[in-house]
C-alpha positions as CSV (number, residue, x, y, z in Angstrom):
1,M,-14.0,-7.1,17.0
2,Y,-11.8,-9.2,14.7
3,E,-10.1,-10.8,17.6
4,H,-13.4,-11.8,19.3
5,T,-15.0,-13.0,16.1
6,I,-12.3,-14.7,14.1
7,A,-8.8,-14.9,15.6
8,D,-9.7,-16.1,19.0
9,G,-10.1,-19.9,19.2
10,H,-13.2,-19.3,21.3
11,G,-14.7,-16.5,19.2
12,A,-18.1,-16.4,17.5
13,L,-17.1,-18.3,14.4
14,A,-15.3,-21.0,16.4
15,Q,-18.4,-21.4,18.6
16,L,-20.6,-21.6,15.5
17,H,-18.2,-24.2,14.0
18,Q,-18.4,-26.3,17.2
19,F,-22.2,-26.0,17.2
20,L,-22.5,-27.2,13.6
21,E,-20.1,-30.0,14.3
22,S,-22.0,-31.1,17.4
23,A,-25.4,-30.9,15.6
24,A,-24.0,-33.0,12.7
25,N,-22.8,-35.6,15.1
26,W,-26.1,-35.6,17.0
27,C,-28.0,-36.1,13.7
28,H,-25.7,-38.8,12.6
29,D,-26.0,-40.7,15.9
30,R,-29.8,-40.7,15.5
31,G,-29.9,-41.8,11.9
32,A,-30.7,-38.5,10.2
33,L,-27.9,-38.9,7.8
34,D,-29.1,-36.3,5.2
35,S,-29.2,-33.6,7.9
36,A,-25.8,-34.7,9.3
37,G,-24.4,-34.4,5.8
38,E,-25.8,-31.0,5.3
39,L,-24.5,-29.8,8.6
40,K,-21.0,-31.2,7.8
41,S,-21.2,-29.3,4.5
42,W,-21.9,-26.1,6.4
43,T,-19.0,-26.9,8.8
44,S,-16.6,-27.2,5.8
45,R,-17.9,-23.9,4.3
46,L,-17.4,-22.2,7.6
47,D,-13.8,-23.6,7.8
48,E,-13.1,-22.0,4.4
49,L,-14.6,-18.7,5.6
50,I,-12.5,-18.7,8.7
51,E,-9.3,-19.4,6.7
52,D,-10.1,-16.5,4.3
53,A,-11.1,-14.2,7.2
54,Q,-7.8,-14.9,9.0
55,L,-5.9,-13.5,5.9
56,L,-8.0,-10.3,6.1
57,P,-5.8,-8.4,8.6
58,E,-2.7,-8.9,6.5
59,S,-4.4,-7.8,3.3
60,L,-5.9,-4.8,5.1
61,A,-2.5,-3.8,6.4
62,I,-1.0,-4.1,2.9
63,E,-3.8,-2.0,1.4
64,S,-3.6,0.6,4.3
65,A,0.2,0.9,3.7
66,W,-0.4,1.3,0.0
67,R,-3.0,4.0,0.5
68,S,-0.8,5.9,3.0
69,T,2.1,5.8,0.6
70,N,-0.1,7.0,-2.2
71,A,-1.6,9.8,-0.2
72,R,1.9,11.0,0.9
73,R,3.0,11.0,-2.7
74,K,0.1,13.2,-3.7
75,E,0.7,15.5,-0.7
76,V,4.4,15.9,-1.8
77,A,3.3,16.5,-5.4
78,L,1.0,19.3,-4.3
79,Q,3.6,21.2,-2.2
80,P,5.0,24.3,-3.9
81,V,8.5,23.9,-5.3
82,P,11.0,26.4,-3.7
83,T,12.5,28.7,-6.3
84,A,15.4,31.2,-6.0
85,S,14.3,34.6,-4.9
86,T,14.9,37.4,-7.4
87,T,14.8,40.2,-4.8
88,K,17.6,41.0,-2.4
89,P,16.7,39.9,1.1
90,A,16.2,42.7,3.6
91,S,18.9,43.0,6.2
92,V,18.0,41.9,9.6
93,R,19.0,44.1,12.5
94,P,18.9,42.9,16.1
95,A,16.2,44.5,18.2
96,D,18.7,46.0,20.6
97,A,20.9,47.5,17.9
98,P,21.0,51.4,17.9
99,R,18.8,53.0,15.2
100,A,20.2,55.6,12.9
101,R,18.6,59.0,13.3
102,A,16.5,60.2,10.4
103,A,17.8,63.4,8.8
104,A,15.7,66.4,9.7
105,P,13.9,68.0,6.8
106,S,16.0,70.9,5.2
107,A,13.5,73.6,6.4
108,V,13.9,72.5,10.0
109,R,17.6,72.2,10.1
110,R,19.4,74.6,12.4
111,R,22.0,77.0,11.1
């Protein structure tokens, strides 16, 4: 939308600028100097608006980058801090390793 409205030399604001300029010239050629002056004033204001609007993408990019960095800092700050474990880790045995037989209860043992 920005490209079609502002950045493009044939966008909506450029067309409005051309219209105001043509209307000012038309009024001037017919002796309506007050109207021509007013239209020229609008053309100048539109020039300023276009210049300011052309800076908009840069300022939005800077603000977006700042917000992204700030959000990432908050995300990192909320992550739990890893601490040393106080329990001994359980030994890991491969799935195909032989299992030790459990000892039979003393009443079931054979003599």
